[in-house]
C-alpha positions as CSV (number, residue, x, y, z in Angstrom):
1,M,0.0,0.0,0.0
2,A,1.4,3.4,-0.9
3,Q,2.0,5.9,1.8
4,E,-0.5,8.8,1.6
5,A,1.2,12.1,0.7
6,T,-0.1,14.9,2.9
7,S,0.4,18.6,2.8
8,E,1.6,18.8,6.4
9,K,5.3,19.0,7.2
10,L,7.0,15.9,8.3
11,P,9.2,15.5,11.4
12,T,12.9,15.6,10.6
13,S,14.0,12.2,9.6
14,N,17.2,10.6,10.9
15,L,17.8,9.3,7.4
16,A,20.0,12.3,6.7
17,W,22.3,11.3,9.6
18,Q,22.2,7.5,8.9
19,T,23.1,7.9,5.3
20,G,25.9,10.4,6.0
21,A,24.1,13.0,3.9
22,M,24.1,15.4,6.9
23,T,27.2,15.5,9.2
24,A,27.7,16.8,12.7
25,D,29.2,20.0,11.3
26,H,26.2,20.6,9.1
27,A,25.1,24.2,9.6
28,T,21.8,26.0,8.8
29,P,22.4,29.0,6.6
30,A,22.8,32.2,8.5
31,P,19.8,34.6,8.5
32,A,19.7,37.5,6.1
33,A,20.9,40.9,7.3
34,D,17.3,41.9,8.1
35,G,16.9,38.9,10.4
36,R,14.7,36.9,8.0
37,P,15.7,33.2,7.4
38,A,18.0,32.6,4.5
39,T,16.1,31.6,1.4
40,A,18.5,30.5,-1.2
41,R,16.8,28.9,-4.2
42,I,17.3,25.1,-4.2
43,A,17.6,25.1,-8.0
44,D,20.5,27.6,-7.8
45,T,22.4,25.6,-5.2
46,P,24.7,23.0,-6.7
47,P,24.3,19.7,-5.0
48,A,27.0,18.9,-2.6
49,G,29.2,16.0,-3.6
50,P,27.9,13.2,-1.3
51,D,30.1,10.5,-0.1
52,F,28.4,7.5,-1.9
53,E,30.3,4.9,0.2
54,T,28.9,6.4,3.4
55,I,25.4,6.6,1.9
56,R,25.7,3.0,0.7
57,A,26.6,1.8,4.2
58,G,24.0,4.1,5.8
59,L,21.1,2.8,3.7
60,S,21.7,-0.7,5.1
61,Q,21.5,0.7,8.6
62,A,18.5,3.0,7.8
63,V,16.4,0.3,6.2
64,P,16.5,-2.9,8.2
65,F,14.3,-4.9,5.8
66,A,16.9,-4.4,3.0
67,R,19.4,-6.1,5.4
68,T,17.0,-8.9,6.0
69,L,16.9,-9.7,2.2
70,G,20.7,-9.3,2.0
71,L,20.5,-6.6,-0.7
72,E,23.9,-5.6,-2.0
73,Y,24.5,-2.0,-3.1
74,L,26.8,-2.5,-6.2
75,E,26.8,1.0,-7.6
76,L,25.5,4.4,-6.4
77,S,25.7,7.8,-8.0
78,A,23.5,10.9,-8.4
79,E,22.3,9.4,-11.7
80,R,21.7,5.7,-10.9
81,A,21.7,2.9,-8.4
82,L,22.4,-0.8,-9.0
83,L,21.4,-3.3,-6.3
84,R,21.6,-7.1,-6.3
85,L,19.3,-9.6,-4.6
86,P,21.2,-12.8,-3.8
87,D,20.0,-16.3,-4.7
88,R,19.0,-17.7,-1.4
89,P,16.4,-20.5,-0.7
90,D,14.6,-18.4,1.9
91,L,13.9,-15.7,-0.8
92,H,12.5,-18.2,-3.3
93,N,9.0,-18.7,-4.6
94,H,7.3,-22.0,-5.5
95,V,9.4,-22.5,-8.6
96,A,12.8,-21.8,-6.9
97,G,13.3,-18.3,-8.3
98,P,13.3,-15.0,-6.4
99,H,9.9,-14.3,-4.8
100,A,8.0,-11.4,-6.5
101,G,7.9,-9.6,-3.1
102,A,11.6,-9.8,-2.8
103,M,12.1,-8.4,-6.4
104,F,9.6,-5.6,-5.6
105,T,11.7,-4.7,-2.5
106,L,14.9,-4.9,-4.6
107,G,13.5,-2.4,-7.1
108,E,12.0,-0.1,-4.5
109,S,15.2,-0.1,-2.6
110,A,17.2,0.8,-5.8
111,T,14.9,3.8,-6.3
112,G,15.4,4.9,-2.7
113,A,19.1,4.7,-3.2
114,V,19.1,6.9,-6.3
115,V,16.8,9.4,-4.6
116,I,19.2,9.7,-1.7
117,G,22.2,9.9,-4.1
118,S,20.5,12.7,-6.1
119,F,19.1,14.7,-3.2
120,A,21.4,14.0,-0.2
121,D,22.2,17.7,0.2
122,L,18.4,18.4,0.9
123,L,17.7,15.7,3.5
124,D,18.0,18.1,6.4
125,R,15.0,20.0,4.9
126,F,13.0,17.3,3.0
127,T,12.0,13.7,3.7
128,P,11.7,11.4,0.7
129,L,8.7,9.1,0.7
130,A,7.6,6.5,-1.8
131,A,4.1,7.5,-2.8
132,G,3.2,4.7,-5.3
133,A,4.6,2.0,-7.4
134,Q,3.9,-0.2,-10.4
135,I,5.8,-3.4,-11.3
136,R,5.6,-5.6,-14.4
137,Y,7.1,-9.0,-14.3
138,R,8.3,-9.7,-17.8
139,A,10.0,-13.1,-17.6
140,L,10.7,-15.8,-15.1
141,A,13.7,-14.9,-13.0
142,M,16.1,-17.5,-11.7
143,G,19.2,-17.0,-9.6
144,P,20.4,-13.6,-8.4
145,V,18.9,-10.5,-10.0
146,T,19.9,-6.9,-10.1
147,A,17.8,-3.7,-10.2
148,E,19.0,-0.6,-12.0
149,A,17.2,2.6,-11.0
150,V,17.4,6.0,-12.7
151,L,15.4,9.3,-12.2
152,A,12.7,9.7,-14.9
153,R,13.5,13.4,-15.2
154,P,16.5,15.5,-14.4
155,S,17.2,16.3,-10.8
156,A,17.4,20.0,-11.7
157,E,13.7,19.9,-12.6
158,V,12.8,18.3,-9.3
159,R,14.9,21.0,-7.5
160,A,13.1,23.8,-9.4
161,E,9.7,22.2,-8.4
162,L,10.9,22.4,-4.7
163,D,11.6,26.1,-5.2
164,T,8.2,26.9,-6.7
165,A,6.0,24.5,-4.8
166,G,7.9,23.7,-1.6
167,K,7.6,20.0,-2.3
168,A,8.1,17.7,-5.3
169,R,6.8,14.5,-6.9
170,F,8.8,12.5,-9.4
171,D,9.2,9.0,-10.8
172,V,12.2,6.7,-10.7
173,D,12.3,3.9,-13.3
174,V,13.8,0.5,-12.6
175,V,14.9,-2.5,-14.8
176,I,15.3,-5.8,-13.1
177,R,17.6,-8.3,-14.8
178,D,18.9,-11.8,-14.3
179,E,22.6,-12.7,-14.5
180,A,22.4,-13.2,-18.2
181,G,21.1,-9.6,-18.6
182,T,17.6,-10.6,-19.5
183,T,15.0,-8.1,-18.3
184,T,12.7,-10.0,-15.9
185,G,10.9,-7.0,-14.6
186,E,10.3,-3.3,-14.9
187,M,9.1,-0.9,-12.2
188,T,8.2,2.7,-11.7
189,V,8.1,4.2,-8.2
190,S,6.6,7.6,-7.6
191,W,8.5,9.6,-4.9
192,A,7.6,12.7,-3.0
193,L,10.0,15.1,-1.3
194,R,8.1,16.6,1.6
195,P,9.3,19.4,3.9
196,N,10.5,18.5,7.4
197,R,9.0,20.4,10.4
């Protein structure tokens, strides 16, 4: 079931700390000379270069279910994420392939990783939430599978939407493949960036 997106601000998530996107020396911008809060446009602020190794390790800590499935974060950048689901009997379905639910979690986790990689510099102000998902199983998967996730539109557009609307919705596309490179599934997850309180 998709989480319902609301217009209320969310409590500050500890995801920014767990993924290393926000460090102890992170500082809120100083107020303007007239005392009003600083209001730099998000779209004009170049994204900080996140430490993808720290984010990769932090995601495993922040999302315990991903650890349960043994998901492996193979690649992570601001443009894409590549995760792997191992071939384990406890993750199998009735035909000894990866269970559909495990493949869904693999794909959704890959989208979360690319969202964090793309917007790590904003996690002190916004919380990412999966708002909906569609998955299509294209072929029988056997053995380990990977999920490659990419933003469906440029991150600059999402940042501009944050500036104009104070929140943003966007899709992340996923291709699930077996070890031979055959596409076994495709997925789209709709994400929301909602302001923290």
